[in-house]
C-alpha positions in Angstrom: 38.4 -86.4 12.4 39.4 -84.3 9.5 35.7 -83.5 8.8 35.3 -82.2 12.4 38.2 -79.9 12.0 36.7 -78.5 8.9 33.2 -78.0 10.4 34.9 -76.4 13.5 36.9 -74.0 11.2 33.8 -73.0 9.3 31.9 -72.3 12.4 34.8 -70.3 13.8 34.9 -68.1 10.8 31.0 -67.6 10.5 30.9 -66.6 14.1 33.7 -64.1 13.7 31.9 -62.5 10.8 28.7 -62.4 12.8 30.3 -60.8 15.8 31.9 -58.2 13.7 28.5 -57.5 12.0 26.8 -57.4 15.4 29.4 -54.8 16.8 29.0 -52.6 13.8 25.2 -52.7 14.0 25.4 -52.0 17.9 27.7 -48.9 17.1 25.3 -47.7 14.3 22.2 -48.1 16.7 24.1 -46.1 19.4 24.6 -43.3 17.1 21.2 -43.4 15.8 19.9 -43.4 19.4 22.3 -40.5 20.6 20.8 -38.4 17.4 17.2 -39.0 18.4 17.9 -38.2 22.0 19.5 -34.9 21.1 16.8 -34.1 18.8 14.2 -34.8 21.7 16.1 -32.7 24.2 16.2 -29.8 21.6 12.6 -30.1 21.1 12.0 -30.2 24.9 13.8 -27.0 25.2 11.8 -25.4 22.5 8.7 -26.5 24.0 9.6 -25.3 27.4 10.8 -22.1 26.2 7.2 -21.4 24.7 5.6 -22.6 27.9 7.7 -20.4 30.1 8.0 -17.5 27.8 11.8 -17.9 27.0 14.8 -19.0 28.9 15.5 -22.6 27.6 18.7 -23.4 26.2 21.2 -26.2 25.2 24.9 -25.8 26.0 27.4 -27.5 23.6 30.7 -27.3 25.4 32.1 -30.7 25.2 32.6 -33.3 22.3 31.2 -36.1 24.5 28.3 -34.5 26.0 25.9 -31.5 26.1 24.0 -29.7 28.8 20.2 -29.0 28.7 18.7 -25.9 30.7 15.0 -26.5 31.1 12.3 -26.8 33.7 12.6 -30.5 34.3 10.4 -30.5 37.5 7.7 -28.2 36.1 8.1 -25.8 38.9 9.0 -22.8 36.9 12.7 -22.9 37.8 15.2 -24.0 35.1 17.7 -26.7 36.0 20.5 -28.2 34.2 20.9 -31.7 33.0 24.2 -33.1 31.4 23.7 -35.8 28.7 26.8 -38.0 28.0 27.1 -39.3 24.5 27.7 -43.0 24.0 31.4 -44.1 24.0 33.0 -43.5 20.8 30.6 -41.0 19.8 31.5 -37.3 19.3 29.8 -34.0 18.9 30.7 -31.0 16.6 28.9 -28.2 15.1 29.0 -25.6 12.3 27.2 -22.4 11.7 25.7 -22.4 8.1 26.7 -21.2 5.6 30.0 -22.0 6.9 31.1 -25.6 6.2 33.8 -25.9 8.8 33.3 -28.1 11.8 33.9 -26.5 15.1 35.0 -28.3 18.3 32.5 -27.3 21.1 35.2 -27.9 23.7 37.4 -25.2 22.1 34.6 -23.0 21.1 31.5 -23.7 23.1 27.9 -22.5 21.9 24.5 -22.2 23.5 21.5 -22.7 21.5 18.8 -20.6 23.0 15.1 -20.4 22.4 12.9 -17.2 22.6 9.2 -17.3 23.9 8.2 -18.0 20.4 10.4 -21.2 20.3 12.7 -19.5 17.8 16.5 -20.3 17.9 19.1 -17.6 18.0 20.7 -18.9 15.0 20.8 -21.9 12.6 23.2 -24.6 14.1 24.2 -27.8 12.2 24.9 -30.4 14.8 27.0 -33.6 13.7 27.4 -36.7 15.9 30.1 -38.9 14.5 31.2 -42.5 15.6 34.8 -43.0 15.9 34.6 -46.4 14.3 35.4 -46.3 10.5 32.6 -47.1 8.2 29.9 -46.3 10.8 29.5 -42.5 9.4 27.8 -39.6 11.2 24.4 -38.1 11.8 23.3 -34.5 11.6 20.6 -32.5 13.4 19.8 -29.1 12.0 18.3 -26.4 14.3 16.6 -23.8 12.1 16.1 -20.1 13.0 12.4 -20.8 13.5 13.5 -23.5 16.2 12.6 -26.3 13.6 14.6 -29.5 13.6 15.5 -31.9 10.9 17.9 -34.8 11.1 20.3 -36.3 8.7 20.2 -33.2 6.3 22.8 -30.7 5.1 22.6 -27.0 4.6 24.7 -25.3 2.2 23.7 -21.7 2.7 20.7 -19.5 3.6 17.4 -20.7 2.5 15.6 -18.7 -0.3 12.3 -19.0 -2.0 12.4 -20.9 -5.2 11.7 -19.1 -8.4 8.8 -20.4 -10.7 10.1 -22.4 -13.5 7.3 -21.7 -15.9 5.9 -18.3 -15.8 3.9 -18.3 -19.0 1.0 -20.5 -17.8 -2.4 -19.2 -18.6 -5.6 -19.9 -17.0 -6.7 -22.3 -19.6 -3.6 -24.3 -20.2 -4.1 -27.8 -19.6 -7.7 -27.6 -18.9 -10.0 -29.9 -21.3 -13.5 -28.8 -22.4 -16.2 -30.8 -20.5 -19.2 -31.1 -22.6 -22.5 -32.0 -20.7 
């Protein structure tokens, strides 16, 4: 009888640990999925803007959703679609080089693409899960309309300076004898 109680206690403890791990993984997958979904809609807006010569945009006016304004039906008319984030996931943004996070409900922003597919400005979007330990995920919309996920921007991009400016045309070249 005592052995049965010990086995039952072990099964209960292992099951509780597995359930906690599963819930944490599920929240992490939801955050990753929301980030990929946001990236996909930003890219669709960019593509639609190039196809229709401008006019596509993404409105950030809530911490729990965003609105895409593109030609979903391919009739030449832009329509709006609001996408809700998974429960417990929140959205914020910053405008680099500023690092302060801005609440889109308090200060809404619209990411607009021109007919070349360029965005109006660089925007760092951050999706955060309310559960501690899950973390956050980022999407950067560059001024050329390019997207990158899970990166950070600390300031304006500059061209790198060469490290070795004393290279001659024969440096590192071995003579080849025939």
